[in-house]
N, C-alpha and C positions, 0 to 999 in steps of 0.2 A: 552615471546610472544611479537610480534611486532604490535602495534596499527597502523591501516592504515587510519581510517576514520577521517574526520574533522568536527567540529561543524559548522552548518550554522548559520549566524547571520541575523538580520533584516528580519525575515521571516514573511510574511503576513498571511499565512495559511499553512495547510498541509492536504493531503489526507490520508485516511485510506483505504487500500485495503483488500478485503477478499472474501470468497466464498459465496457471497450474490448478490442480484440483483442490489444493488446500492453502490456507494461510499459515504463516509462521508467526507464532506468538513469542517474541523475544522477552523473556523474563528479566527485568532489570533490577527489581528489588522485591524482597519477600514481605509484602504487606497486602494481605488479601482484602482487607477493608478498603485500602486505597485502590486496588485492582477493581473491586466491585463498583466503587464510586466512579472511576474513570471509564469503566466499561459502560455503565449506565448512560453517561454523557455521550460517549462515542457512538454507541448503538442507536441512541435516539436521534443522532444527527444524520445517520445513514442506515436506516433500518433494512432497506432492501439489500444492501451490500453484505450485512452481517448475518441476516436471518438464515439459519441453516448452514452457515459456513463451517467448513471442516478445518480443524486447527491441529498443528503440531507445535508443542512447547519446546522452544530452544533454550537450553539451560547454560549455554556457553558464557553468558555475561553475568550469571548469578554466582555469588560467593560459594566456594566449594564446601564450606562448613555448614551450609544451610540444607536441611532436609525439608522439602516441601510437603504440605498436607495435600497430596494430589487428589484424593477423593473429594475433599472440600473444594478444591480448585475446579475439578470437573463439574461438580454440582453448581458452583457459581457460574461457570461458563454456560451450562445448560439453561440456567435461569434466564440468561440473555439470548437464548436461541442459538448458541454456538456449540458445536460438537467437537470434543477433544478426543483424538485417536492415538496420540503417542507423544514421546519426548525425543529430543536429540541433544547430544552433548552431555555435559555434567559428569559427576564422578560415578563410580560403581555403586556407592551407597545411594546416591540420588536416583540412579537408574533402577536399583532394586526397589526403592520406595514407589517408583512409578509403576513397576510391574505388579506390585502388591495392589495397586489401584486399577489393575487391568488395562494399563496403557502399554502400547508397544514401544520399543526402542528402535528408532530409525536413524539412518545416516543421511542428513539433508545434503551433504556435499555430493552425494551420488544422484540425488533426485532433482536438485535445483542448480542450473548452470548460471554462473555469474561472469560471463565473458566481458572483458573490457574492450577487446578488439573486435571490430566489425567482421562478419563473415566475408568470405571471398566473393560470393555471388550476392552482393548487396543491391537491392532494388528499391525503387520508390513507387509507392502506390498512390494514385491520384483519384480523388472522389469529387465530382462536381455537383452531384444532386444533393438536396437536403437529406439529412440523416434523421429518420424518425424514431420515436420512442420504441424501445424493444429491439432495435437493430444493433448488431455487434459487427464491427469491422476490424480486422487484424492484419497489419502489415508485417508478415513474417520475414525475417532477415532483411529488413529495410525500413525506410522512413514512410510516414503517412502524411499526405497533403490533402486538406479538405477546404474547398473554396466556397462552401455554402454553410447553412445553419446546422447546428447540432442540437437536437431537441433533448429535453429532460427524459431520462430513462434510456437513452442511447449509450453505447459504450464503444470507445475507440481504444485500440491497443496497437503498439508497434514495438519491434525490437530496437528501433532507432528513434529519431526525432519525430515529433508530431507538430505540424503547422496547421492552424485553423484560421481562416480569413473571415468566416462568418461568426455569429454569436456562439460562444462555447457554453453549452449546458451539458447535462449528462455526466458520464464518467470517462476520464481520459488517463490512460496508463502508458507511459513511454518507458523504453528500456526494460520491457517485461522479462527478458531473459538475463537480467542482471547488468545491463549496459549502463554503468553509472555516469557515463559521459553524455547520455541522451538528454535532450531538452524539449520543452513544450513552448511553442510560440503562439500567441493569440492577441486579439485586441479587446473583445468584450468577454470578460471572464465572469461567468455565472454558473460554474460547474458544481455538481453534487460531490465529486471527488476528483482530485488530480494526484497522480503518483508517478514517480521515477525510480526504477530499480527497486520497487517495493516500499519506498518511503512515500508517505502520502499525507494529504490534507483533505479534510471534509468540508462541506459547505459551512458549518459552524466556524471552523478555523478560518476560512476565507472571509466570512462576514466580519470577524473581529479585526481584520486588517484594513488599513486605509489604501485601497486599491483604486487608482484612477479609472474613471469610467470609459474614457476614449483615448487610450494611449497604447502603443504596441508594448507587449510584455513578453519577457522570457522567464521561464521557470527552470531551475537547474538544481543539482545537488551540491551542497557544501557542508562538509563535516557531518554527513548522514542526516542532514536536514534540508527540506525544500526551501529554496530562496527565490523570491519573486522580485524581478527588477524591471524598470522601464528601459526601453531601447532608445 
């Protein structure tokens, strides 16, 4: 197998994407200038995905001694078209500071399921026609198999694996209910965004990698990072 992905360094935050009404912004280090810089790059690479996105800030990976300037962070997010509605985790002091900035304190563990075991009624959804821009297909409690082309602007989601035998464009999210064992299989990878259990790569990320043009690929999670390998 040929590993293709590279580890990112000095990362201030990461988003988790899923089949839910909001994104989780995992705060990794308290550097708002770095957040602004990385948001600018990230949003420009996938503007349709982030514009108007609703976000909850996860403080669980941030140092307990840090008190975030939440009003400034909210303003920074708004500048990039992202709406911040609340925080999760953190200390009582951090949560108090969030409330002072009119942010709600929510419990993500109750709103986002991260099952690693497949449901009992696991089903496979098969799609044979081309998937056009603007179309969303979701394989709930199962895998998704697409034997035709996926156009830019289309969106594929599955609780399990996603197999694509035509050209893969658009957005593809596997393991959207937290199934970290889910994988994406494809041949021609030209996606706007790929994600597994909330960890994702944008088109800019993929363009920076040396991905073979005509080889079978599998994408899976390893240490909370997406890894792309030839089969």
